[in-house]
C-alpha positions as CSV (number, residue, x, y, z in Angstrom):
1,I,113.7,105.2,97.5
2,K,116.0,102.4,96.5
3,G,119.2,103.9,97.9
4,N,120.7,104.2,101.3
5,L,117.5,103.5,103.2
6,M,117.0,100.2,101.4
7,L,120.7,99.3,102.1
8,A,120.3,100.1,105.8
9,L,117.3,97.8,106.0
10,E,119.3,95.0,104.3
11,V,122.2,95.5,106.8
12,Y,119.7,95.4,109.7
13,K,118.4,92.1,108.3
14,A,121.9,90.7,107.9
15,V,122.7,91.5,111.5
16,H,119.4,90.5,113.1
17,G,118.0,87.9,110.8
18,S,114.9,89.8,109.8
19,F,113.7,93.2,108.9
20,P,112.3,95.5,111.6
21,T,108.6,94.8,112.3
22,T,106.0,97.5,111.5
23,A,105.8,98.3,115.2
24,K,109.6,98.9,115.5
25,G,109.5,100.8,112.2
26,L,112.3,102.7,110.6
27,Q,113.2,104.1,114.1
28,A,114.9,100.7,114.5
29,L,117.6,102.0,112.1
30,L,118.4,104.9,114.4
31,V,117.8,103.6,118.0
32,Q,118.1,100.2,119.4
33,P,114.6,98.8,119.8
34,A,113.5,97.1,123.0
35,G,114.1,93.4,122.9
36,V,116.7,93.5,120.1
37,S,120.1,92.3,121.2
38,G,123.3,92.7,119.2
39,W,122.1,96.0,117.7
40,T,125.1,97.5,115.8
41,G,123.5,100.7,114.6
42,P,122.7,103.4,113.9
43,Y,122.2,102.2,110.4
44,V,121.2,105.6,109.1
45,G,122.6,109.0,110.1
46,Q,119.3,110.8,110.5
47,P,115.6,110.1,110.5
48,P,114.4,109.0,107.1
49,I,112.4,111.9,105.6
50,D,111.2,111.9,102.0
51,P,111.9,114.8,99.6
52,W,108.6,116.5,100.6
53,G,109.5,116.6,104.3
54,R,107.4,113.6,105.4
55,K,108.3,110.4,107.1
56,Y,108.6,107.4,104.8
57,R,105.9,104.8,105.4
58,Y,107.1,101.3,106.3
59,V,105.2,98.0,106.7
60,S,106.8,94.6,107.5
61,P,105.8,92.1,106.4
62,G,104.6,93.9,103.4
63,Q,101.9,93.2,100.9
64,H,104.3,93.5,97.9
65,D,107.5,92.2,99.3
66,A,109.2,91.3,102.6
67,F,108.6,94.9,103.5
68,D,106.8,97.8,101.8
69,L,108.6,101.2,101.9
70,F,107.0,104.2,100.4
71,S,106.4,107.9,100.3
72,V,103.0,109.4,99.7
73,G,104.6,111.8,97.2
74,P,104.1,115.5,96.7
75,D,100.3,115.4,97.2
76,G,100.6,113.8,100.6
77,A,97.8,111.3,99.9
78,E,98.4,107.5,100.1
79,G,97.4,105.4,97.1
80,T,97.6,108.1,94.4
81,D,99.7,108.1,91.2
82,D,102.5,110.2,92.7
83,D,103.3,107.7,95.5
84,V,107.0,106.5,95.4
85,T,107.3,102.9,96.4
86,S,110.0,100.2,96.9
87,W,108.0,97.7,94.8
88,K,107.5,99.6,91.5
């Protein structure tokens, strides 16, 4: 989880001064969000999908950091031991 997607979020912040909001979500890395000027993306080549074929979850501001990025892991349930997170 701490690879290209994290880098794309950092680039977005460098260009726009903040991370995308929860409402704009990770879609802001693919398509220019309404009300965002100077967008220089796309910042990723395809929609961010975890290794189990699900969309990553994204919250900004996060409870653990400036943003929380996570996958619910193989069991598909949030808050279980197999979750993969940006803050652990």
